[in-house]
C-alpha positions in Angstrom: 0.3 86.7 41.8 -0.8 84.8 44.9 -3.4 82.7 43.2 -1.2 81.3 40.4 -2.3 77.7 39.6 -0.5 77.4 36.3 2.8 78.4 34.8 3.8 78.4 31.2 7.4 78.8 29.9 8.2 80.9 26.8 11.3 81.6 24.8 11.9 85.0 23.3 13.0 85.4 19.7 13.8 88.4 17.5 10.5 89.5 16.0 11.0 89.2 12.3 7.5 90.4 11.4 8.2 94.0 12.4 10.8 96.6 11.4 12.0 97.2 14.9 15.3 95.4 15.4 15.0 95.5 19.2 11.7 93.8 19.8 11.0 90.1 20.5 8.1 87.7 20.1 7.4 85.0 22.6 6.8 81.3 21.8 5.3 79.0 24.4 7.3 75.9 25.1 4.8 73.1 24.7 5.6 69.7 26.2 3.3 67.9 23.7 -0.1 68.0 22.2 -2.9 66.4 24.3 -5.6 64.3 22.7 -9.1 63.8 24.1 -8.1 60.5 25.8 -5.1 62.2 27.3 -7.2 65.0 28.8 -9.8 62.5 30.1 -7.1 60.4 31.8 -5.5 63.5 33.5 -8.9 64.8 34.6 -9.7 61.5 36.4 -6.2 61.1 37.8 -6.4 64.6 39.3 -9.3 63.6 41.4 -12.0 65.9 42.8 -15.3 66.0 40.9 -13.6 64.3 37.9 -13.5 61.0 39.8 -17.3 60.5 39.6 -16.7 58.9 36.1 -14.1 56.8 34.4 -11.7 58.2 31.7 -13.3 55.9 29.2 -16.9 57.1 30.0 -15.7 60.8 29.9 -14.0 60.2 26.5 -17.1 58.6 25.1 -19.3 61.5 26.2 -16.8 64.1 24.9 -16.6 62.4 21.5 -20.4 62.3 21.3 -20.6 66.0 22.2 -18.0 67.0 19.6 -19.7 65.0 16.9 -23.0 66.6 17.6 -21.4 70.1 17.8 -19.9 69.5 14.3 -23.3 68.3 13.0 -25.0 71.5 14.2 -22.2 73.7 12.9 -22.7 72.2 9.5 -26.3 73.3 9.7 -25.2 76.8 10.3 -25.8 77.0 14.1 -23.4 78.9 16.3 -22.1 77.2 19.5 -21.2 78.8 22.8 -19.8 76.4 25.4 -18.6 79.1 27.7 -15.0 78.0 27.1 -15.1 78.7 23.4 -17.5 79.9 20.7 -17.7 78.3 17.2 -19.3 79.7 14.1 -19.5 78.6 10.5 -18.2 81.0 7.9 -18.0 81.3 4.2 -14.9 82.9 2.6 -14.6 84.2 -0.9 -16.1 86.9 -3.2 -19.4 86.7 -4.9 -19.2 88.8 -8.0 -23.0 89.3 -8.3 -26.1 88.8 -6.3 -27.1 85.9 -8.5 -23.8 84.0 -8.3 -24.1 80.6 -6.6 -21.7 78.9 -4.2 -18.6 77.4 -6.0 -16.3 75.2 -3.9 -13.5 76.1 -6.3 -13.9 79.7 -5.4 -15.5 79.8 -2.0 -14.3 78.2 1.2 -16.5 77.0 4.2 -14.7 77.0 7.5 -15.3 76.9 11.2 -14.1 79.8 13.4 -13.3 79.1 17.1 -12.7 81.9 19.7 -12.0 81.7 23.4 -15.1 82.2 25.6 -15.6 84.0 28.9 -14.9 81.0 31.1 -11.6 80.3 29.4 -10.6 84.0 29.6 -11.2 83.9 33.4 -8.6 81.1 33.6 -5.9 83.6 32.4 -5.9 85.1 35.8 -4.5 81.9 37.2 -1.6 81.7 34.7 1.9 83.0 35.3 4.5 83.4 32.5 8.2 82.4 33.0 10.7 83.5 30.4 13.0 80.5 29.9 15.6 82.1 27.7 16.2 84.4 24.7 16.6 82.3 21.7 19.1 83.1 19.0 18.1 84.1 15.5 17.9 80.6 14.2 15.8 78.6 11.7 12.3 79.3 12.8 8.8 79.4 11.3 6.8 82.2 12.8 3.7 82.4 10.7 2.0 80.8 7.6 -0.7 82.3 5.4 -3.0 80.3 3.1 -3.7 82.4 0.1 -6.9 80.6 -1.0 -8.7 80.8 2.3 -7.0 84.0 3.5 -6.3 82.4 6.9 -3.3 82.6 9.2 -1.9 79.5 11.0 -5.1 77.6 10.2 -5.9 76.1 6.8 -4.0 74.5 3.9 -5.4 74.5 0.4 -3.9 71.9 -2.0 -2.6 73.3 -5.2 -2.6 76.9 -3.9 0.1 79.1 -2.5 1.2 79.0 1.1 3.3 81.8 2.5 5.8 80.9 5.2 7.4 83.6 7.2 10.3 83.2 9.6 14.1 83.3 9.8 16.8 81.4 7.9 14.2 79.6 5.8 15.9 79.7 2.5 16.2 76.3 0.9 19.8 75.8 -0.2 22.5 73.1 -0.2 23.1 69.8 -2.0 21.6 67.5 0.6 18.5 65.7 -0.9 16.6 66.1 2.4 16.5 69.9 2.0 13.0 71.2 1.3 9.6 71.9 2.6 7.5 69.0 4.0 3.9 68.5 5.2 3.7 65.9 8.0 0.4 64.1 8.6 -0.5 64.1 12.3 -2.5 60.8 11.6 0.4 58.6 10.6 3.5 60.9 10.5 3.8 60.4 6.7 5.8 63.2 5.1 4.9 64.8 1.7 7.7 66.9 0.2 7.0 70.0 -1.9 8.4 69.6 -5.4 11.4 72.0 -5.7 9.8 73.5 -8.8 6.8 74.4 -6.6 8.9 76.7 -4.4 7.8 80.0 -5.8 9.7 82.3 -3.5 12.9 81.2 -1.7 14.2 83.9 0.7 15.7 83.8 4.2 12.6 85.4 5.7 9.9 84.2 3.4 9.0 81.1 1.4 6.0 80.8 -0.9 5.2 77.2 -1.9 2.4 75.4 -3.8 0.7 73.1 -1.4 0.9 69.5 -2.7 -2.2 67.4 -3.3 -2.8 66.5 0.3 -5.8 64.5 1.5 -8.1 66.0 4.2 -6.6 66.0 7.6 -4.2 67.7 9.9 -0.6 68.5 9.1 2.6 70.1 10.4 4.9 72.1 8.2 8.6 71.4 8.3 11.5 73.2 6.6 14.9 71.5 6.2 17.9 73.5 4.8 21.6 74.0 5.0 21.2 77.8 4.9 23.1 79.7 7.7 23.7 83.1 6.2 27.1 83.6 4.7 28.1 79.9 4.7 26.3 76.6 4.3 25.9 74.0 7.1 27.5 70.6 6.6 24.3 68.9 7.5 20.7 70.2 7.1 18.8 71.5 10.1 15.1 71.5 10.4 12.2 73.4 12.0 8.7 72.2 12.5 6.0 74.9 12.9 4.3 74.5 16.3 0.7 75.1 14.9 -1.4 72.3 13.4 -2.8 73.1 9.9 -5.9 71.6 8.4 -6.8 70.4 4.9 -10.6 70.4 4.7 
């Protein structure tokens, strides 16, 4: 690819979500998560057309745009920025034509998908396989039972299915368990051990604690290693941000 502008690194891991023992799934190696201020600062520092404004002015305009976009989405409008589309959806079953909306039964959510301009950028990206990772403790996917979403939402007091490898919570160390880490202040909420419904090496089902609205990461800590226990717990944090609405 002569026109490569970007390169992403990935690690390959045994694909635990299929029955084929010889296939692998790729996980992008992410340096860190960028915030709106981070992106505005890098845009200005790269120069070019971005230098016509300051990072602070760009951030202010972006925040105003995002707030207005959220306002319009809440009124049921769809949004197409060219780089992504956003729509408002309602999940849940209505058992009759006269049934009304029930927030205990139905879930309102926003769906985002890549747009045409973002898809065009893929032609400028090259993939470098960094290494093949061992079959270690890893979270590959989570499923929120209430909203029927994958790697997206969390519903307090409802089941969350966690798939991966070597997830089983075992060992005497008090730090073993499943945690939800707030991205706002890094506070950690541990799942009560009695709320771990299923505890298998490849699947955990837990009841989500009474979390406040916000964004969270999921962490698993365990001494499980297969035939023997580890002396100290090891942990894995899922690389997707999950949201409590």
